[in-house]
C-alpha positions in Angstrom: 90.4 138.7 29.2 86.7 138.1 29.0 85.9 140.0 32.2 87.5 143.2 30.9 85.9 143.1 27.5 89.3 143.0 25.8 89.5 141.2 22.5 92.8 140.8 20.7 92.3 141.4 17.0 93.6 138.7 14.7 95.4 141.1 12.4 99.1 140.4 12.1 101.2 143.4 13.0 104.9 143.4 13.6 105.4 146.5 15.7 102.1 147.1 17.5 99.4 145.0 19.0 95.7 145.9 18.7 93.2 145.1 21.4 89.6 146.0 21.1 87.4 146.8 24.2 83.9 148.1 24.5 85.3 151.6 24.8 88.2 151.9 22.3 90.7 150.3 20.0 93.9 150.1 22.0 97.3 150.1 20.4 100.2 148.6 22.4 103.8 149.0 21.2 105.8 145.8 21.0 109.2 147.3 22.0 110.5 149.2 25.0 112.8 151.4 22.9 111.5 152.8 19.6 114.3 154.5 17.8 115.4 152.6 14.7 114.4 154.3 11.4 113.2 151.0 9.8 111.1 150.3 12.9 109.6 153.7 12.9 108.6 153.5 9.3 106.8 150.2 10.0 105.1 151.6 13.1 103.9 154.5 11.1 102.3 152.2 8.5 100.7 150.0 11.2 99.3 153.1 13.1 97.6 154.3 9.9 96.2 150.8 9.5 94.9 150.9 13.1 93.1 154.2 12.2 91.4 152.4 9.4 90.3 149.6 11.8 89.1 152.1 14.3 87.0 153.8 11.6 85.5 150.5 10.6 84.5 149.6 14.1 83.6 153.2 15.0 85.7 153.5 18.1 88.3 156.0 19.5 91.9 155.1 19.1 94.1 154.8 22.3 97.9 154.6 22.1 99.1 152.8 25.2 102.8 153.3 25.9 102.9 150.7 28.7 106.5 149.4 28.9 107.9 151.9 26.4 110.9 153.6 27.9 112.3 155.6 25.0 111.1 156.9 21.7 112.8 159.0 19.1 111.7 162.4 17.8 111.1 160.6 14.4 108.3 158.5 16.0 106.8 161.7 17.5 106.7 163.0 13.9 104.6 159.9 13.0 102.4 160.6 16.0 101.8 164.2 14.8 100.7 162.8 11.4 98.5 160.3 13.2 96.9 163.1 15.2 96.2 165.1 12.1 94.6 162.0 10.4 92.4 161.2 13.4 91.2 164.8 13.6 90.4 164.8 9.9 88.4 161.6 10.4 86.6 163.1 13.4 88.1 160.5 15.7 89.2 160.7 19.3 92.9 159.9 19.9 94.3 159.3 23.4 97.8 158.7 24.8 98.0 156.5 27.9 100.5 155.0 30.3 103.5 157.1 29.1 106.7 156.9 31.1 108.2 160.3 32.1 110.8 160.1 29.4 108.2 159.3 26.7 105.9 162.0 28.0 108.7 164.6 27.9 109.6 163.8 24.2 106.0 163.8 23.1 105.1 167.0 25.0 108.0 168.9 23.6 107.0 168.2 20.0 103.2 167.9 20.1 102.2 170.2 23.0 105.0 172.7 23.4 104.7 175.4 26.0 106.2 178.9 26.0 108.9 177.9 28.5 110.3 175.2 26.1 
């Protein structure tokens, strides 16, 4: 881990894992399928906490979907709120390593096209 500049943050989260690098605060999801209502509420809270951490360390926030195969539209709703919060804070938010299924769900809600 030392060679990449990654540093796990010692904050206990149940649904996400935060890893700081020289470039960004990376958020990794703990589960491959994110579709339970109780889980989504918890993820929403933890993502907002991650925004606060990113603000404190003055870094962009990167949501890394590595290993996530399925998400519900309810989670996308949380991501829309997160996007609004980061914009209001003047922060950069990136989405990385999305599977085709995850990308499709997110694009339909967050970045719709005229053909959808």
